[in-house]
N, C-alpha and C positions, 0 to 999 in steps of 0.2 A: 483767176484760174489759168492753168497752162493750156496751150493748144491741144495737147493730147487728152487732157481732162475734158475739154470741150467736146472733142470728137467722141470720146467714150460716153459722155452724157447724151449727146445727140443720137448715138447708136442705140442707147438704152431707150430713149424716147421713141425712136423709129420702131424698135422692137415692140414696145408697148402698143403703139398705134396698129402695127400688123397683128398682134395677138388679139386685139379687140375687133379685128376685121374692118378697121376704119381707114385703110390705106388709100382706097380710091377717093373717099370723101376728103381726107386730109390733103391729098395731092391736088385735088380740085380747088380746095380753099387756098392752099399755098400758092397755086398758080394765079388764082384770081387776085390775091393780095400782094403779088410780086411787086407791083409799083409802090406799094405802101410798106415795104420792108423797114424803112427808117421809122415810120410811125408805129409799126408793130413792135419794134425794138423799144420805142419810148413807152408804149403801153406795158410792155414787160417790166420796164424799170418802175413805172407807176405802181404796178401790182406788188412789187417786192415787199414793201412794209406790211402789207396785209397777209402775206403768206409766210412770214418768218417762222422758222421751225418746222415747216411742212415740207414734204418731199418735192413739192412744186417749186420751192424757192430755188433749188439747183437749176431747174429747167428755165425759170425766169431769168436767172443770172446769165446763163448761156445765151438765151434768145434775146438778151438786151444788146447784142452785137448784130448788126444787119447782115453781115456775111454768114452768120450761123443759120439764118433762115434759108439761105441759098444751099448751105450744106445739108440741112434737114430735107429740103426738097429733093436734092440729088440722092440721098440715102433711100428715100421712099421710092423714087423712080427706078433706081437700080434694082430694088427688090421686085417691083412690078415687072421689069424687063426680064428678070430671071425666071419668073413664073410662066 
C-alpha cells in the first residue's frame, strides 16, 4: 500500500471509531499498548489469513506497520482536542 492509502485507511478507521463513540476507549487502549506497538503489528499480521476478503483485512494490513499505530493514535487525539 502507498503511504497516502495508509493515511486514508487510518482516517476511515478513526472516523468509524468516532462514529461509534469509542474515541476515549480507543485512545486509552492505544496509549496503554504503546510499548507493544511492534507486538500489536505482529498480531495484525497473524490475523490476516483469517480475515481475507473482509473489510477488516485492509485495516490489519495497514496496522501491520508499527508506525501506523502511532498515526492512528494521533488522528484520534487530534479529534479529541478539536472537541
